[in-house]
C-alpha positions in Angstrom: -190.9 -77.7 -185.1 -191.4 -75.8 -188.3 -189.8 -72.5 -188.9 -191.8 -69.7 -190.5 -190.5 -68.6 -193.8 -188.9 -65.2 -193.8 -191.2 -63.1 -195.9 -189.3 -59.9 -195.3 -188.9 -58.3 -198.7 -185.3 -58.0 -200.0 -184.0 -54.5 -199.7 -183.0 -53.3 -203.1 -179.2 -52.7 -203.4 -177.0 -50.9 -205.9 -175.1 -53.0 -208.4 -171.5 -53.8 -207.3 -170.2 -51.8 -210.3 -172.1 -48.8 -209.1 -170.8 -49.2 -205.6 -167.2 -49.4 -207.0 -167.7 -46.3 -209.1 -169.1 -44.5 -206.1 -166.2 -45.6 -203.9 -163.6 -44.4 -206.4 -165.3 -41.1 -206.9 -165.8 -40.4 -203.2 -162.2 -41.4 -202.5 -161.1 -38.9 -205.1 -163.3 -36.2 -203.6 -161.9 -36.8 -200.1 -158.3 -36.9 -201.2 -158.3 -34.0 -203.7 -161.3 -31.9 -202.6 -162.5 -31.7 -206.1 -165.7 -33.3 -207.6 -164.1 -35.0 -210.6 -166.8 -37.3 -211.9 -168.8 -37.2 -208.6 -171.9 -35.6 -210.0 -172.1 -37.9 -213.0 -171.6 -41.0 -210.7 -174.3 -39.7 -208.3 -176.6 -39.1 -211.2 -176.1 -42.7 -212.5 -176.6 -44.1 -209.0 -179.8 -42.1 -208.4 -181.2 -43.3 -211.7 -180.4 -46.9 -210.8 -181.9 -46.4 -207.3 -185.1 -45.1 -208.8 -185.2 -47.9 -211.3 -184.9 -50.4 -208.5 -187.6 -48.7 -206.5 -185.2 -47.8 -203.7 -186.5 -45.1 -201.4 -184.3 -42.0 -201.1 -183.5 -43.0 -197.5 -182.2 -46.4 -198.7 -180.0 -44.6 -201.2 -178.6 -42.4 -198.5 -177.9 -45.4 -196.3 -176.0 -47.0 -199.1 -174.1 -43.8 -199.8 -173.2 -43.4 -196.1 -172.1 -47.1 -196.0 -169.6 -46.4 -198.8 -168.5 -43.1 -197.3 -167.7 -44.6 -193.9 -165.9 -47.5 -195.6 -163.3 -45.2 -197.2 -159.9 -45.7 -195.5 -159.2 -41.9 -195.6 -162.6 -41.2 -193.8 -162.1 -44.0 -191.2 -158.6 -42.9 -190.4 -159.2 -39.1 -190.3 -160.5 -37.5 -187.1 -164.1 -36.5 -187.4 -164.4 -32.8 -187.9 -166.2 -30.0 -189.6 -164.5 -30.5 -192.9 -165.4 -34.1 -193.1 -169.0 -33.4 -192.0 -169.3 -30.6 -194.6 -168.1 -32.9 -197.4 -170.6 -35.6 -196.4 -173.4 -33.1 -196.2 -172.5 -31.8 -199.7 -172.6 -35.3 -201.1 -175.9 -36.0 -199.4 -177.4 -32.8 -200.9 -176.1 -33.6 -204.4 -177.5 -37.2 -204.1 -180.9 -35.9 -203.1 -181.0 -33.4 -206.0 -180.0 -36.2 -208.4 -182.6 -38.6 -206.9 -185.5 -36.1 -207.2 -184.2 -34.2 -210.2 
């Protein structure tokens, strides 16, 4: 029996270096409550995403994947502060993507 070839298009992904920079920047934001280089990293990631023809939704999924992989986020109880931080990051990302 022949198997049909999977013709599902590959979903574009961020470069590993971008994911690492995003992880570091988000970790700093969670631990210190300050942006540090967050805006510049989000800008760089948004430019990369547009260049790879990622939809905004795909970028946000990638961003949330990184966010929820952070040990300080996984270990902390979910609450308003954590939700507000994530919402702020999403808002900044959308502005950078469409800016």
